[in-house]
VOGU-3710 file (C-alpha; in Angstrom, 3 decimals, decimal comma):
1> mkkiflamfl> 51,076/-17,378/-20,340  49,043/-14,156/-20,504  46,360/-15,869/-22,579  46,060/-18,665/-20,002  45,749/-16,108/-17,231  43,129/-14,191/-19,173  41,066/-17,350/-19,707  41,224/-18,176/-15,994  40,341/-14,591/-15,108  37,299/-14,571/-17,380
11> laffsvlaan> 36,161/-17,935/-16,024  36,299/-16,580/-12,475  34,454/-13,445/-13,547  31,611/-15,278/-15,230  31,307/-17,558/-12,185  30,775/-14,491/-10,003  28,327/-13,042/-12,498  26,325/-16,264/-12,630  26,182/-16,402/-8,857  24,837/-12,874/-8,632
21> gqikfteydl> 22,399/-12,707/-11,529  20,130/-9,675/-11,656  19,773/-7,461/-8,591  16,033/-7,375/-7,957  14,573/-4,477/-6,026  11,329/-2,694/-5,211  11,207/1,041/-5,859  8,689/3,656/-4,749  8,288/7,173/-3,295  6,694/8,389/-0,110
31> dnglhvllhh> 4,354/11,382/-0,323  7,084/13,607/1,109  9,466/12,747/-1,724  11,678/10,166/-0,002  12,760/7,628/-2,618  12,878/4,031/-1,350  14,771/1,055/-2,790  14,310/-2,398/-1,232  16,512/-5,359/-2,160  15,608/-8,613/-0,418
41> ndatpnvmvs> 18,499/-11,025/0,095  18,320/-13,720/2,783  21,793/-15,149/2,172  22,793/-13,784/5,586  20,643/-12,781/8,588  21,724/-9,159/8,237  20,418/-5,953/6,767  22,061/-2,820/5,393  20,187/0,451/5,929  21,650/3,371/4,015
51> lmyhvgakne> 20,623/6,917/3,177  22,254/8,995/0,477  21,552/12,707/0,603  22,086/14,566/-2,649  24,349/17,173/-1,099  28,106/17,486/-1,182  30,818/20,101/-1,293  29,641/21,473/-4,618  26,349/22,631/-3,068  28,158/24,915/-0,638
61> npdrtgfahl> 28,599/28,664/-0,670  32,164/29,461/-1,879  32,579/31,534/1,314  31,239/28,750/3,548  32,938/25,565/2,396  33,118/22,323/4,376  29,478/22,256/5,514  28,582/18,886/3,941  31,548/17,252/5,654  30,735/19,056/8,909
71> fehlmfegse> 27,284/17,456/8,801  28,841/14,044/8,339  29,996/14,613/11,930  27,016/16,551/13,277  24,522/13,865/12,275  26,086/11,522/14,856  25,625/13,980/17,732  22,216/12,564/18,608  18,647/13,798/18,306  15,734/15,050/20,358
81> niargdyfgi> 15,179/11,440/21,457  18,757/10,106/21,377  21,134/11,550/23,970  24,287/13,277/22,815  27,039/10,755/22,186  24,724/7,711/22,366  24,207/7,122/18,643  27,201/4,841/18,114  26,640/3,012/21,386  23,025/2,105/20,585
91> vqaaggslna> 23,953/0,614/17,204  26,950/-1,277/18,570  24,920/-2,636/21,501  22,469/-4,047/18,942  25,313/-5,876/17,197  25,623/-3,410/14,340  28,119/-0,972/12,871  27,740/2,362/11,125  29,656/5,032/9,288  29,350/7,843/6,758
101> nttqdrtyyy> 31,335/9,537/4,020  31,095/12,719/1,985  32,102/13,600/-1,567  31,690/16,686/-3,675  28,314/15,355/-4,877  26,619/13,457/-2,026  26,726/12,379/1,617  26,206/8,726/2,498  25,171/7,279/5,878  24,875/3,534/6,460
111> eampanelel> 24,192/1,013/9,201  24,901/-2,720/9,014  22,575/-4,455/11,489  21,297/-7,898/12,419  18,033/-8,393/10,543  15,988/-8,335/13,746  17,200/-4,777/14,457  15,903/-3,268/11,207  13,186/-1,260/12,939  15,742/0,242/15,330
121> alwmesermy> 17,947/1,341/12,413  15,002/2,939/10,601  13,936/4,824/13,711  17,459/6,104/14,307  17,897/7,305/10,719  14,518/9,022/10,777  15,512/10,721/14,033  18,534/12,388/12,552  16,717/13,299/9,361  14,053/15,215/11,298
131> hakidtigvt> 15,311/15,721/14,864  19,107/15,858/14,608  20,724/17,578/17,594  21,876/20,726/15,806  22,617/23,013/18,739  25,415/25,354/19,759  27,160/22,695/21,861  27,295/20,160/19,044  28,202/22,757/16,416  31,051/24,149/18,499
141> tqkgvvieer> 32,356/20,654/19,278  32,253/19,392/15,712  33,741/22,576/14,286  36,773/21,861/16,442  36,831/18,201/15,378  36,729/19,070/11,662  39,392/21,778/11,943  41,642/19,341/13,813  40,950/16,641/11,217  42,129/19,019/8,528
151> kqsydsqpyg> 45,350/19,688/10,445  46,054/15,995/11,016  44,967/14,541/7,682  45,894/17,340/5,288  48,169/20,081/6,575  50,447/17,881/8,703  50,681/14,949/6,282  53,438/14,781/3,657  51,842/15,621/0,289  48,550/15,931/2,227
161> twmeeigkra> 47,298/18,960/0,315  48,033/17,706/-3,192  44,401/17,195/-4,216  43,476/20,619/-2,908  46,386/22,205/-4,789  45,340/20,439/-7,990  41,658/21,350/-7,590  42,142/25,082/-7,240  44,301/25,109/-10,379  42,228/22,693/-12,466
171> ytvhpyrwqt> 38,957/24,604/-11,911  38,373/28,306/-12,302  34,588/28,543/-11,814  33,176/25,117/-10,934  32,697/24,310/-7,203  34,840/21,191/-7,573  37,699/23,645/-7,070  37,460/23,178/-3,285  37,675/19,929/-1,327  35,101/18,406/1,000
181> igdpdhirns> 37,221/19,151/4,074  36,590/22,849/3,469  38,457/25,949/4,534  39,051/26,048/8,314  38,346/29,790/8,376  34,977/29,185/6,708  34,090/26,605/9,344  35,423/28,724/12,193  33,589/31,893/11,098  30,258/30,297/10,153
191> tfediynfyk> 27,294/31,168/12,328  24,866/28,763/13,945  22,182/30,087/11,575  24,402/29,319/8,530  24,785/25,726/9,646  21,199/25,162/10,774  19,846/26,511/7,455  22,097/24,092/5,572  20,551/21,227/7,553  16,961/22,362/6,944
201> tyyvpnncvl> 17,675/22,827/3,243  19,379/19,574/2,288  18,728/16,917/4,954  15,111/16,428/3,976  13,223/13,422/2,564  12,865/14,856/-0,941  16,665/15,113/-1,191  17,369/11,553/-0,078  17,206/7,939/-1,192  16,706/5,212/1,427
211> viagdfeekq> 18,116/1,806/0,496  17,504/-1,380/2,489  19,340/-4,520/1,413  19,252/-7,843/3,205  16,966/-10,222/5,050  13,626/-8,513/5,743  9,923/-8,967/5,194  8,804/-6,400/2,640  5,284/-5,688/3,899  6,434/-5,089/7,470
221> tkewiekyfg> 9,385/-3,017/6,264  7,159/-0,732/4,212  4,961/-0,188/7,265  7,987/0,795/9,351  9,249/3,134/6,624  5,888/4,880/6,512  5,733/5,014/10,319  9,166/6,569/10,820  9,686/8,591/7,638  6,204/9,223/6,263
231> tiprgslsmy> 5,384/12,012/8,717  8,594/13,982/8,120  7,664/17,141/6,181  8,930/17,644/2,680  11,734/20,214/2,469  10,593/23,563/1,140  13,794/25,629/0,978  15,541/26,212/-2,347  18,446/23,813/-2,972  21,460/25,088/-4,870
241> rpdivepart> 22,157/22,812/-7,846  25,140/24,272/-9,710  24,913/24,056/-13,490  28,288/25,702/-14,016  30,312/24,375/-16,947  34,065/24,586/-16,488  35,667/26,170/-19,586  37,945/23,929/-21,613  41,596/24,348/-20,663  43,814/25,571/-23,508
251> aivrdtvfda> 47,191/25,829/-21,803  49,259/23,849/-19,324  49,172/25,007/-15,728  52,413/24,266/-13,932  53,261/25,110/-10,321  55,436/24,036/-7,379  54,640/23,407/-3,722  57,422/23,133/-1,150  56,613/20,666/1,612  58,222/18,757/4,478
261> iqlpavfiay> 58,957/15,697/2,341  61,944/13,571/1,368  61,082/12,423/-2,144  60,025/14,956/-4,769  56,777/14,104/-6,534  54,753/15,165/-9,538  50,946/15,324/-9,542  49,219/15,583/-12,913  45,515/16,082/-13,597  43,435/16,026/-16,766
271> hapafgtqes> 39,745/16,788/-17,067  37,570/13,693/-17,446  33,987/12,687/-18,344  31,097/12,692/-15,878  29,747/9,623/-14,108  27,403/7,446/-16,138  28,380/8,693/-19,593  29,604/6,111/-22,068  32,908/7,978/-22,153  33,315/7,337/-18,422
281> ysmdiltqil> 33,463/3,581/-19,072  36,089/4,094/-21,769  38,111/6,223/-19,343  37,788/3,512/-16,696  39,246/0,936/-19,099  42,009/3,375/-20,060  43,084/3,874/-16,451  43,050/0,104/-15,921  45,443/-0,311/-18,852  47,799/2,336/-17,498
291> fggktsrlka> 47,632/1,358/-13,838  45,919/-1,971/-13,342  47,731/-4,593/-11,354  51,259/-5,876/-11,822  51,106/-5,549/-15,611  50,326/-1,818/-15,578  52,221/0,312/-18,045  53,241/2,867/-15,441  54,711/0,191/-13,209  56,548/-1,515/-16,057
301> nvedtglaaq> 57,894/1,589/-17,752  58,290/4,127/-14,938  58,660/2,234/-11,643  60,537/-0,860/-12,783  63,081/1,279/-14,637  64,143/2,768/-11,300  62,957/6,235/-12,250  60,049/6,396/-9,784  59,708/4,867/-6,333  55,959/4,668/-6,825
311> talfyypsed> 53,338/5,674/-9,376  49,553/5,882/-9,372  46,809/6,767/-11,804  43,120/6,886/-10,996  39,823/8,326/-12,135  36,981/9,254/-9,780  33,784/9,577/-11,823  31,773/12,467/-10,403  28,310/13,810/-11,121  29,760/16,628/-13,232
321> pglvyaigfa> 32,877/16,237/-15,396  35,760/15,557/-13,027  39,458/14,731/-13,132  41,800/11,847/-13,787  45,030/11,934/-11,786  48,543/10,620/-12,439  51,168/10,619/-9,680  54,870/9,835/-9,577  57,269/9,847/-6,615  60,815/10,281/-7,905
331> nmgkdtkeve> 63,464/7,889/-6,682  66,287/9,412/-4,679  68,566/11,306/-7,032  66,093/11,239/-9,941  64,738/14,380/-11,558  61,016/15,120/-11,175  60,778/16,329/-14,772  62,060/12,939/-15,942  59,306/11,220/-13,967  56,702/13,577/-15,429
341> daivaeinkl> 57,944/12,983/-18,977  57,919/9,201/-18,529  54,347/9,220/-17,194  53,115/11,554/-19,922  54,814/9,400/-22,578  52,802/6,371/-21,464  49,599/8,412/-21,423  50,292/9,821/-24,887  50,752/6,355/-26,378  47,072/5,633/-25,812
351> seelvseedf> 45,995/8,592/-27,949  48,503/7,786/-30,673  47,973/4,058/-31,176  45,416/1,360/-30,525  46,042/-0,683/-27,418  46,680/-4,358/-28,186  43,683/-6,663/-28,180  45,228/-8,719/-25,384  45,847/-5,718/-23,095  42,366/-4,406/-23,845
361> qmalaakeye> 40,688/-7,710/-22,978  42,721/-7,998/-19,763  41,626/-4,519/-18,668  38,008/-5,146/-19,624  37,910/-8,441/-17,714  39,413/-6,783/-14,633  36,790/-4,010/-14,592  33,929/-6,435/-15,189  35,161/-8,688/-12,404  35,351/-5,656/-10,106
371> vastlrslsg> 31,726/-4,755/-10,869  30,473/-8,281/-10,311  32,470/-8,710/-7,111  31,016/-5,518/-5,640  27,528/-6,922/-6,070  28,307/-9,934/-3,911  27,971/-7,916/-0,693  24,968/-6,150/0,828  27,065/-3,027/1,314  28,109/-3,005/-2,346
381> iasnlatyyt> 24,549/-3,484/-3,562  23,165/-0,772/-1,282  25,889/1,701/-2,217  25,515/1,078/-5,952  21,726/1,366/-5,895  21,951/4,651/-3,988  24,680/6,043/-6,250  22,998/5,167/-9,544  19,731/6,673/-8,380  21,299/9,834/-6,956
391> ytgdagrvnr> 23,548/10,560/-9,924  21,376/9,379/-12,810  17,841/8,906/-11,446  17,996/5,273/-12,613  18,732/2,649/-9,959  18,259/-0,037/-12,616  21,724/0,760/-13,935  22,973/-1,620/-11,250  22,029/-4,395/-13,681  23,423/-2,720/-16,798
401> eleyygrvtr> 26,939/-1,715/-15,789  28,467/-4,754/-17,488  26,572/-3,862/-20,654  28,123/-0,371/-20,681  31,612/-1,774/-20,201  30,912/-4,324/-22,930  30,215/-1,528/-25,429  33,710/-0,079/-25,044  36,090/-0,768/-27,941  39,800/-0,195/-28,408
411> edvravakky> 38,883/2,692/-30,670  36,831/4,221/-27,845  39,841/4,072/-25,522  41,963/5,908/-28,065  39,195/8,446/-28,690  38,746/9,294/-25,009  42,525/9,649/-24,640  42,659/12,036/-27,605  39,766/14,091/-26,254  40,758/14,418/-22,604
421> lqadsrvivy> 44,415/13,505/-22,057  46,022/16,222/-24,117  49,093/18,296/-23,319  47,282/21,635/-23,298  44,737/20,404/-20,763  47,184/19,316/-18,071  47,587/20,717/-14,585  50,992/19,824/-13,112  52,038/20,404/-9,527  55,500/19,506/-8,277
431> ylpq> 56,011/18,775/-4,593  59,630/19,499/-3,658  61,444/19,232/-0,309  61,546/22,477/1,646
//
């Protein structure tokens, strides 16, 4: 039955791949350093305009964390030519939508617009790159919004601080040790000058890639890009690019957090390879084997046994070496240490023995299908082009991701497990009821 499913899965995958083909794009730089990527696709009368700034939490001062995320909010305040609070309304009135998100490595802003509103979107993005409304009113307002967001989404949520608790134990020197939400005291105590200098340093054309994907005429679009972005001065302030290497962990870190929860839980983290390395693709396949769909090993051997109410395992590839996380919520009456041991036992199997050919092919097909499916949408194409360029300097990787997955072997999966998922490199945090 599994072989039949695998054959059907691969057939569906290759159908998606054939439909997508190669992602063609035009690539060039403006004189001020803005990198531009244009992907023409007239399948729908829409266009995606996105800007990825190469700034995230890791570029912050350890005593002034949360600035990148604060700017995710501040950049919607308005500009010298867009009234405060009007940014969302203008886009929505034009039939579009917009949003942004921040990680430890970059900040991403995007607008999905009808194709005939492309010029409007370009003007609005250029406005906040050069004329964002960074004033005391906006700063005070958004400081309050971010501090409240932290309370609601982290401090007041059951298990809400788990990633923060893991990060500050998994890292001793690297700036990944703090989360993008930042420390509320850092936000509260920051000065207007601190915040304004952060804007003038990082939100500049030579620290940004502009991606346009959709139905547009290239010659006209290039003229608009030059008109709205070409006159913005190149940033001249020094940008902090941490080159800190986190020392290898040689002993288990184990700790307990007491929280307002009902079910005890265990959160486990191992260090993991950086985005774009060949090892990162092996780790991606490994996590798919452990926690991919209904046939995942954690579900079969930890959840379905009644030991855990729920499990999870995921890997977020980051620009610098990051973490892979395993989570288990103990069933009522079950011991958290039992859940931990069961999860670790499944992880250890992958460093001790080769995964079966069938399980390996299932995991590989699932990841390849995921890649191909992402490239069926304008948003997926725009995001991938921006990410590959920002993290690796090579947007063309959008067409080679399947090749990198295809290089992974069963031996590679075992090797990456042996290298990274070892007992002496674990960070373990128990969450127990208060």
